[in-house]
Each structure stands twice: as C-alpha cells, then as structure tokens.
mmCIF file of the C-alpha atoms, coordinates in Angstrom:
data_MODEL
# 
_entry.id   MODEL 
# 
loop_
_atom_site.group_PDB 
_atom_site.id 
_atom_site.type_symbol 
_atom_site.label_atom_id 
_atom_site.label_alt_id 
_atom_site.label_comp_id 
_atom_site.label_asym_id 
_atom_site.label_entity_id 
_atom_site.label_seq_id 
_atom_site.pdbx_PDB_ins_code 
_atom_site.Cartn_x 
_atom_site.Cartn_y 
_atom_site.Cartn_z 
_atom_site.occupancy 
_atom_site.B_iso_or_equiv 
_atom_site.pdbx_formal_charge 
_atom_site.auth_seq_id 
_atom_site.auth_comp_id 
_atom_site.auth_asym_id 
_atom_site.auth_atom_id 
_atom_site.pdbx_PDB_model_num 
ATOM 1   C CA . MET A 1 1   ? -9.296  -15.613 -13.072 1.00 0.00 ? 1   MET A CA 1 
ATOM 2   C CA . ASP A 1 2   ? -7.962  -15.963 -16.552 1.00 0.00 ? 2   ASP A CA 1 
ATOM 3   C CA . GLU A 1 3   ? -8.549  -13.350 -19.252 1.00 0.00 ? 3   GLU A CA 1 
ATOM 4   C CA . ASN A 1 4   ? -11.678 -15.046 -20.562 1.00 0.00 ? 4   ASN A CA 1 
ATOM 5   C CA . GLU A 1 5   ? -13.196 -15.212 -17.073 1.00 0.00 ? 5   GLU A CA 1 
ATOM 6   C CA . VAL A 1 6   ? -12.571 -11.490 -16.588 1.00 0.00 ? 6   VAL A CA 1 
ATOM 7   C CA . ILE A 1 7   ? -14.113 -10.723 -19.984 1.00 0.00 ? 7   ILE A CA 1 
ATOM 8   C CA . GLU A 1 8   ? -17.132 -12.909 -19.213 1.00 0.00 ? 8   GLU A CA 1 
ATOM 9   C CA . PHE A 1 9   ? -17.632 -11.319 -15.784 1.00 0.00 ? 9   PHE A CA 1 
ATOM 10  C CA . VAL A 1 10  ? -17.377 -7.700  -16.944 1.00 0.00 ? 10  VAL A CA 1 
ATOM 11  C CA . SER A 1 11  ? -19.335 -8.273  -20.153 1.00 0.00 ? 11  SER A CA 1 
ATOM 12  C CA . GLY A 1 12  ? -22.128 -9.721  -18.018 1.00 0.00 ? 12  GLY A CA 1 
ATOM 13  C CA . LEU A 1 13  ? -22.639 -6.425  -16.184 1.00 0.00 ? 13  LEU A CA 1 
ATOM 14  C CA . PRO A 1 14  ? -25.601 -4.377  -17.496 1.00 0.00 ? 14  PRO A CA 1 
ATOM 15  C CA . GLY A 1 15  ? -24.902 -1.954  -20.330 1.00 0.00 ? 15  GLY A CA 1 
ATOM 16  C CA . VAL A 1 16  ? -21.319 -3.055  -20.955 1.00 0.00 ? 16  VAL A CA 1 
ATOM 17  C CA . VAL A 1 17  ? -19.788 -3.023  -24.396 1.00 0.00 ? 17  VAL A CA 1 
ATOM 18  C CA . SER A 1 18  ? -16.432 -4.756  -24.732 1.00 0.00 ? 18  SER A CA 1 
ATOM 19  C CA . LEU A 1 19  ? -13.946 -4.346  -27.531 1.00 0.00 ? 19  LEU A CA 1 
ATOM 20  C CA . THR A 1 20  ? -10.942 -6.563  -28.095 1.00 0.00 ? 20  THR A CA 1 
ATOM 21  C CA . ALA A 1 21  ? -8.615  -4.511  -30.265 1.00 0.00 ? 21  ALA A CA 1 
ATOM 22  C CA . SER A 1 22  ? -7.631  -5.909  -33.658 1.00 0.00 ? 22  SER A CA 1 
ATOM 23  C CA . ALA A 1 23  ? -6.535  -4.857  -37.114 1.00 0.00 ? 23  ALA A CA 1 
ATOM 24  C CA . ALA A 1 24  ? -10.155 -5.175  -38.258 1.00 0.00 ? 24  ALA A CA 1 
ATOM 25  C CA . ASP A 1 25  ? -11.356 -2.330  -36.024 1.00 0.00 ? 25  ASP A CA 1 
ATOM 26  C CA . GLY A 1 26  ? -8.455  -0.043  -36.910 1.00 0.00 ? 26  GLY A CA 1 
ATOM 27  C CA . SER A 1 27  ? -6.754  -0.262  -33.526 1.00 0.00 ? 27  SER A CA 1 
ATOM 28  C CA . PRO A 1 28  ? -3.009  0.335   -33.433 1.00 0.00 ? 28  PRO A CA 1 
ATOM 29  C CA . GLU A 1 29  ? -1.000  -2.879  -33.610 1.00 0.00 ? 29  GLU A CA 1 
ATOM 30  C CA . SER A 1 30  ? 0.390   -2.325  -30.111 1.00 0.00 ? 30  SER A CA 1 
ATOM 31  C CA . ALA A 1 31  ? -3.151  -2.740  -28.708 1.00 0.00 ? 31  ALA A CA 1 
ATOM 32  C CA . TRP A 1 32  ? -4.172  -5.851  -30.659 1.00 0.00 ? 32  TRP A CA 1 
ATOM 33  C CA . GLY A 1 33  ? -5.529  -8.440  -28.258 1.00 0.00 ? 33  GLY A CA 1 
ATOM 34  C CA . ASP A 1 34  ? -6.157  -5.937  -25.455 1.00 0.00 ? 34  ASP A CA 1 
ATOM 35  C CA . THR A 1 35  ? -9.753  -5.649  -24.244 1.00 0.00 ? 35  THR A CA 1 
ATOM 36  C CA . PHE A 1 36  ? -11.540 -2.424  -23.324 1.00 0.00 ? 36  PHE A CA 1 
ATOM 37  C CA . PHE A 1 37  ? -14.803 -2.209  -21.355 1.00 0.00 ? 37  PHE A CA 1 
ATOM 38  C CA . PHE A 1 38  ? -17.219 0.689   -21.810 1.00 0.00 ? 38  PHE A CA 1 
ATOM 39  C CA . TYR A 1 39  ? -20.567 1.545   -20.293 1.00 0.00 ? 39  TYR A CA 1 
ATOM 40  C CA . ASP A 1 40  ? -22.845 2.196   -23.277 1.00 0.00 ? 40  ASP A CA 1 
ATOM 41  C CA . PRO A 1 41  ? -26.290 0.718   -22.545 1.00 0.00 ? 41  PRO A CA 1 
ATOM 42  C CA . ASP A 1 42  ? -27.857 1.988   -25.761 1.00 0.00 ? 42  ASP A CA 1 
ATOM 43  C CA . GLY A 1 43  ? -24.852 1.304   -27.976 1.00 0.00 ? 43  GLY A CA 1 
ATOM 44  C CA . ASP A 1 44  ? -24.996 4.846   -29.285 1.00 0.00 ? 44  ASP A CA 1 
ATOM 45  C CA . ILE A 1 45  ? -21.916 6.558   -27.877 1.00 0.00 ? 45  ILE A CA 1 
ATOM 46  C CA . PRO A 1 46  ? -19.530 7.406   -30.731 1.00 0.00 ? 46  PRO A CA 1 
ATOM 47  C CA . ASP A 1 47  ? -16.169 5.640   -30.500 1.00 0.00 ? 47  ASP A CA 1 
ATOM 48  C CA . THR A 1 48  ? -14.474 9.027   -30.152 1.00 0.00 ? 48  THR A CA 1 
ATOM 49  C CA . HIS A 1 49  ? -16.432 9.700   -26.934 1.00 0.00 ? 49  HIS A CA 1 
ATOM 50  C CA . ARG A 1 50  ? -16.028 6.320   -25.273 1.00 0.00 ? 50  ARG A CA 1 
ATOM 51  C CA . PHE A 1 51  ? -13.698 5.986   -22.325 1.00 0.00 ? 51  PHE A CA 1 
ATOM 52  C CA . PRO A 1 52  ? -13.117 2.577   -20.755 1.00 0.00 ? 52  PRO A CA 1 
ATOM 53  C CA . PHE A 1 53  ? -13.746 1.882   -17.091 1.00 0.00 ? 53  PHE A CA 1 
ATOM 54  C CA . ALA A 1 54  ? -11.566 -1.228  -17.226 1.00 0.00 ? 54  ALA A CA 1 
ATOM 55  C CA . THR A 1 55  ? -9.068  -2.842  -19.581 1.00 0.00 ? 55  THR A CA 1 
ATOM 56  C CA . ILE A 1 56  ? -7.102  -6.046  -20.000 1.00 0.00 ? 56  ILE A CA 1 
ATOM 57  C CA . VAL A 1 57  ? -3.598  -5.625  -21.396 1.00 0.00 ? 57  VAL A CA 1 
ATOM 58  C CA . GLY A 1 58  ? -1.422  -8.529  -22.471 1.00 0.00 ? 58  GLY A CA 1 
ATOM 59  C CA . SER A 1 59  ? 1.810   -6.922  -23.621 1.00 0.00 ? 59  SER A CA 1 
ATOM 60  C CA . ASN A 1 60  ? 4.078   -3.952  -23.059 1.00 0.00 ? 60  ASN A CA 1 
ATOM 61  C CA . TYR A 1 61  ? 3.459   -0.684  -24.850 1.00 0.00 ? 61  TYR A CA 1 
ATOM 62  C CA . LYS A 1 62  ? 7.046   0.016   -25.914 1.00 0.00 ? 62  LYS A CA 1 
ATOM 63  C CA . GLY A 1 63  ? 8.428   3.266   -24.575 1.00 0.00 ? 63  GLY A CA 1 
ATOM 64  C CA . PHE A 1 64  ? 5.309   3.959   -22.529 1.00 0.00 ? 64  PHE A CA 1 
ATOM 65  C CA . ASP A 1 65  ? 4.053   1.091   -20.378 1.00 0.00 ? 65  ASP A CA 1 
ATOM 66  C CA . GLU A 1 66  ? 6.787   -1.440  -19.687 1.00 0.00 ? 66  GLU A CA 1 
ATOM 67  C CA . ALA A 1 67  ? 7.062   -1.422  -15.870 1.00 0.00 ? 67  ALA A CA 1 
ATOM 68  C CA . SER A 1 68  ? 4.855   -4.495  -15.404 1.00 0.00 ? 68  SER A CA 1 
ATOM 69  C CA . ASP A 1 69  ? 6.917   -6.555  -17.876 1.00 0.00 ? 69  ASP A CA 1 
ATOM 70  C CA . LEU A 1 70  ? 3.788   -7.801  -19.615 1.00 0.00 ? 70  LEU A CA 1 
ATOM 71  C CA . ASP A 1 71  ? 5.730   -9.493  -22.408 1.00 0.00 ? 71  ASP A CA 1 
ATOM 72  C CA . ARG A 1 72  ? 6.365   -12.482 -20.128 1.00 0.00 ? 72  ARG A CA 1 
ATOM 73  C CA . PRO A 1 73  ? 4.584   -15.661 -21.282 1.00 0.00 ? 73  PRO A CA 1 
ATOM 74  C CA . GLY A 1 74  ? 1.099   -16.116 -19.836 1.00 0.00 ? 74  GLY A CA 1 
ATOM 75  C CA . ILE A 1 75  ? 0.962   -12.659 -18.253 1.00 0.00 ? 75  ILE A CA 1 
ATOM 76  C CA . PHE A 1 76  ? -1.923  -10.191 -18.477 1.00 0.00 ? 76  PHE A CA 1 
ATOM 77  C CA . ARG A 1 77  ? -2.912  -7.173  -16.405 1.00 0.00 ? 77  ARG A CA 1 
ATOM 78  C CA . VAL A 1 78  ? -6.413  -6.039  -15.493 1.00 0.00 ? 78  VAL A CA 1 
ATOM 79  C CA . ASN A 1 79  ? -6.726  -2.257  -15.050 1.00 0.00 ? 79  ASN A CA 1 
ATOM 80  C CA . VAL A 1 80  ? -9.680  -0.642  -13.298 1.00 0.00 ? 80  VAL A CA 1 
ATOM 81  C CA . ALA A 1 81  ? -10.793 2.991   -12.802 1.00 0.00 ? 81  ALA A CA 1 
ATOM 82  C CA . VAL A 1 82  ? -11.915 2.939   -9.158  1.00 0.00 ? 82  VAL A CA 1 
ATOM 83  C CA . GLY A 1 83  ? -12.376 6.648   -8.416  1.00 0.00 ? 83  GLY A CA 1 
ATOM 84  C CA . ARG A 1 84  ? -10.426 8.818   -6.020  1.00 0.00 ? 84  ARG A CA 1 
ATOM 85  C CA . SER A 1 85  ? -12.218 7.835   -2.803  1.00 0.00 ? 85  SER A CA 1 
ATOM 86  C CA . SER A 1 86  ? -11.832 4.093   -3.345  1.00 0.00 ? 86  SER A CA 1 
ATOM 87  C CA . PHE A 1 87  ? -8.246  4.544   -4.482  1.00 0.00 ? 87  PHE A CA 1 
ATOM 88  C CA . GLU A 1 88  ? -7.418  6.377   -1.253  1.00 0.00 ? 88  GLU A CA 1 
ATOM 89  C CA . SER A 1 89  ? -9.136  3.656   0.790   1.00 0.00 ? 89  SER A CA 1 
ATOM 90  C CA . LEU A 1 90  ? -7.119  0.970   -0.984  1.00 0.00 ? 90  LEU A CA 1 
ATOM 91  C CA . PHE A 1 91  ? -3.688  2.597   -0.757  1.00 0.00 ? 91  PHE A CA 1 
ATOM 92  C CA . GLY A 1 92  ? -3.947  5.130   2.049   1.00 0.00 ? 92  GLY A CA 1 
ATOM 93  C CA . ARG A 1 93  ? -2.881  7.992   -0.187  1.00 0.00 ? 93  ARG A CA 1 
ATOM 94  C CA . SER A 1 94  ? -4.262  10.082  -2.991  1.00 0.00 ? 94  SER A CA 1 
ATOM 95  C CA . PRO A 1 95  ? -3.874  8.967   -6.592  1.00 0.00 ? 95  PRO A CA 1 
ATOM 96  C CA . LYS A 1 96  ? -1.346  11.760  -7.171  1.00 0.00 ? 96  LYS A CA 1 
ATOM 97  C CA . ASP A 1 97  ? 0.725   10.736  -4.130  1.00 0.00 ? 97  ASP A CA 1 
ATOM 98  C CA . ALA A 1 98  ? 0.652   7.075   -5.145  1.00 0.00 ? 98  ALA A CA 1 
ATOM 99  C CA . ALA A 1 99  ? 1.822   7.983   -8.649  1.00 0.00 ? 99  ALA A CA 1 
ATOM 100 C CA . GLU A 1 100 ? 4.747   9.870   -7.130  1.00 0.00 ? 100 GLU A CA 1 
ATOM 101 C CA . HIS A 1 101 ? 5.687   6.836   -4.987  1.00 0.00 ? 101 HIS A CA 1 
ATOM 102 C CA . LEU A 1 102 ? 5.282   4.009   -7.516  1.00 0.00 ? 102 LEU A CA 1 
ATOM 103 C CA . SER A 1 103 ? 8.707   2.638   -6.623  1.00 0.00 ? 103 SER A CA 1 
ATOM 104 C CA . GLU A 1 104 ? 7.152   1.455   -3.347  1.00 0.00 ? 104 GLU A CA 1 
ATOM 105 C CA . TYR A 1 105 ? 4.946   -1.001  -5.251  1.00 0.00 ? 105 TYR A CA 1 
ATOM 106 C CA . ASP A 1 106 ? 5.935   -4.125  -7.156  1.00 0.00 ? 106 ASP A CA 1 
ATOM 107 C CA . VAL A 1 107 ? 4.064   -3.410  -10.373 1.00 0.00 ? 107 VAL A CA 1 
ATOM 108 C CA . ALA A 1 108 ? 5.267   -6.661  -11.944 1.00 0.00 ? 108 ALA A CA 1 
ATOM 109 C CA . ALA A 1 109 ? 3.989   -8.984  -9.182  1.00 0.00 ? 109 ALA A CA 1 
ATOM 110 C CA . SER A 1 110 ? 1.151   -11.391 -9.907  1.00 0.00 ? 110 SER A CA 1 
ATOM 111 C CA . ASP A 1 111 ? -2.029  -11.602 -7.841  1.00 0.00 ? 111 ASP A CA 1 
ATOM 112 C CA . VAL A 1 112 ? -1.322  -8.300  -6.039  1.00 0.00 ? 112 VAL A CA 1 
ATOM 113 C CA . LEU A 1 113 ? -3.350  -5.088  -6.287  1.00 0.00 ? 113 LEU A CA 1 
ATOM 114 C CA . PHE A 1 114 ? -1.210  -2.015  -7.054  1.00 0.00 ? 114 PHE A CA 1 
ATOM 115 C CA . PRO A 1 115 ? -1.604  1.508   -8.458  1.00 0.00 ? 115 PRO A CA 1 
ATOM 116 C CA . HIS A 1 116 ? -1.515  1.499   -12.261 1.00 0.00 ? 116 HIS A CA 1 
ATOM 117 C CA . PRO A 1 117 ? 2.064   2.252   -13.394 1.00 0.00 ? 117 PRO A CA 1 
ATOM 118 C CA . ASN A 1 118 ? 0.938   5.050   -15.727 1.00 0.00 ? 118 ASN A CA 1 
ATOM 119 C CA . TYR A 1 119 ? -2.560  6.020   -14.631 1.00 0.00 ? 119 TYR A CA 1 
ATOM 120 C CA . ALA A 1 120 ? -2.395  5.915   -10.831 1.00 0.00 ? 120 ALA A CA 1 
ATOM 121 C CA . SER A 1 121 ? -2.813  9.690   -10.774 1.00 0.00 ? 121 SER A CA 1 
ATOM 122 C CA . GLN A 1 122 ? -6.198  9.166   -12.455 1.00 0.00 ? 122 GLN A CA 1 
ATOM 123 C CA . ALA A 1 123 ? -7.254  6.598   -9.810  1.00 0.00 ? 123 ALA A CA 1 
ATOM 124 C CA . TRP A 1 124 ? -6.613  3.459   -11.847 1.00 0.00 ? 124 TRP A CA 1 
ATOM 125 C CA . VAL A 1 125 ? -5.508  0.252   -10.134 1.00 0.00 ? 125 VAL A CA 1 
ATOM 126 C CA . SER A 1 126 ? -4.110  -2.966  -11.576 1.00 0.00 ? 126 SER A CA 1 
ATOM 127 C CA . VAL A 1 127 ? -3.724  -6.679  -10.937 1.00 0.00 ? 127 VAL A CA 1 
ATOM 128 C CA . ILE A 1 128 ? -1.497  -9.013  -12.923 1.00 0.00 ? 128 ILE A CA 1 
ATOM 129 C CA . ASN A 1 129 ? -2.918  -12.517 -13.332 1.00 0.00 ? 129 ASN A CA 1 
ATOM 130 C CA . PRO A 1 130 ? -5.595  -12.276 -10.619 1.00 0.00 ? 130 PRO A CA 1 
ATOM 131 C CA . ALA A 1 131 ? -5.841  -15.459 -8.578  1.00 0.00 ? 131 ALA A CA 1 
ATOM 132 C CA . GLU A 1 132 ? -6.720  -16.559 -5.055  1.00 0.00 ? 132 GLU A CA 1 
ATOM 133 C CA . ARG A 1 133 ? -5.618  -13.397 -3.233  1.00 0.00 ? 133 ARG A CA 1 
ATOM 134 C CA . THR A 1 134 ? -7.228  -10.843 -5.534  1.00 0.00 ? 134 THR A CA 1 
ATOM 135 C CA . THR A 1 135 ? -10.145 -12.378 -7.444  1.00 0.00 ? 135 THR A CA 1 
ATOM 136 C CA . ALA A 1 136 ? -12.908 -11.418 -4.991  1.00 0.00 ? 136 ALA A CA 1 
ATOM 137 C CA . GLU A 1 137 ? -11.548 -7.892  -4.543  1.00 0.00 ? 137 GLU A CA 1 
ATOM 138 C CA . LEU A 1 138 ? -11.068 -7.471  -8.286  1.00 0.00 ? 138 LEU A CA 1 
ATOM 139 C CA . ARG A 1 139 ? -14.669 -8.478  -8.959  1.00 0.00 ? 139 ARG A CA 1 
ATOM 140 C CA . SER A 1 140 ? -15.848 -5.883  -6.423  1.00 0.00 ? 140 SER A CA 1 
ATOM 141 C CA . LEU A 1 141 ? -13.629 -3.205  -7.966  1.00 0.00 ? 141 LEU A CA 1 
ATOM 142 C CA . LEU A 1 142 ? -14.890 -4.018  -11.460 1.00 0.00 ? 142 LEU A CA 1 
ATOM 143 C CA . GLU A 1 143 ? -18.477 -3.679  -10.208 1.00 0.00 ? 143 GLU A CA 1 
ATOM 144 C CA . LEU A 1 144 ? -17.559 -0.373  -8.563  1.00 0.00 ? 144 LEU A CA 1 
ATOM 145 C CA . ALA A 1 145 ? -15.944 0.935   -11.764 1.00 0.00 ? 145 ALA A CA 1 
ATOM 146 C CA . HIS A 1 146 ? -19.003 -0.148  -13.744 1.00 0.00 ? 146 HIS A CA 1 
ATOM 147 C CA . ASP A 1 147 ? -21.255 1.722   -11.304 1.00 0.00 ? 147 ASP A CA 1 
ATOM 148 C CA . LEU A 1 148 ? -19.097 4.862   -11.534 1.00 0.00 ? 148 LEU A CA 1 
ATOM 149 C CA . ALA A 1 149 ? -19.230 4.675   -15.348 1.00 0.00 ? 149 ALA A CA 1 
ATOM 150 C CA . ARG A 1 150 ? -23.014 4.226   -15.216 1.00 0.00 ? 150 ARG A CA 1 
ATOM 151 C CA . LYS A 1 151 ? -23.383 7.292   -12.987 1.00 0.00 ? 151 LYS A CA 1 
ATOM 152 C CA . ARG A 1 152 ? -21.199 9.387   -15.341 1.00 0.00 ? 152 ARG A CA 1 
ATOM 153 C CA . HIS A 1 153 ? -23.330 8.242   -18.267 1.00 0.00 ? 153 HIS A CA 1 
ATOM 154 C CA . ASP A 1 154 ? -26.574 9.054   -16.458 1.00 0.00 ? 154 ASP A CA 1 
ATOM 155 C CA . ARG A 1 155 ? -25.351 12.547  -15.498 1.00 0.00 ? 155 ARG A CA 1 
ATOM 156 C CA . ARG A 1 156 ? -24.620 13.291  -19.149 1.00 0.00 ? 156 ARG A CA 1 
ATOM 157 C CA . GLY A 1 157 ? -28.192 12.303  -19.935 1.00 0.00 ? 157 GLY A CA 1 
# 
C-alpha cells in the first residue's frame, strides 16, 4: 500500500475525518504532509478535543521521533492505536513492557509490524511502507482502531 491507498482505505471507513497537516491549517512545519485520522461522524468535535486513531508520518520529528529514520527517500510509516488487548496479542507483552524492550524490534524495517517507537506504551503499532507481508494485517488493524475510536465516541455520547 502506498500512502494514497492507506488514506483512501481509512477515509472510506464510516465517520472518518482525515487531515493532512499543512501551513494552511496552522500545523507546525514538522508535521506538514503527515495525515491524521479521526472518528468524528458529525464533524462537530472541536480540533482541541480530537485524538487520532491512526496517522501517516513521512519524516523524522527532530529530537523526538527519529528511530525509524523516516527521512529516507520514499519512506512513510503508518501508526495505529490498536488497544491494549490487541497489542498484547500481537507482541506477547503489554504495551509498557514492549516500550521498555524496543531495542528488540527493528523500528526502521519496511513491511514489518512493530511497536511504535514513541507510543508503544499507549498501545500504538507501526508499519513502514506496508507491502505484501503486512497489508492485510494493517487493514484489519486500521478497522479495529476505527471501531475502538467509534466506541469511545459513542460512550461520550
């Protein structure tokens, strides 16, 4: 899947609002070009209360998120909030434990699912340049994250 295919897939899920950061929307320059997916079926959640359930990042965030070496040409990373239970099923350890053992994962490898380099403790997972090995699983995880976001939204009423 390339970035556009991921955007098309996630944006096609019910109630999804996507935002690709740019100067026009006031996003910080470091985020320009990154895409954020929110569950907001009525389009009425204030920006300050939105939290993405998935993102696409295409470059390093200097001094914060550089472990995946996203400044390489043609590289992007899809990040997904999968929830604690699914995270544990995927990696055989809790999000906190995975975050403490990140050195055991190659967080710069393409087409491999791994705990997010900065948000593993919050049950986020990542894939760089999803392809043959990870596309089907990534689609399922994106649907799962969408469902979790929908349930959170519905609980808030």
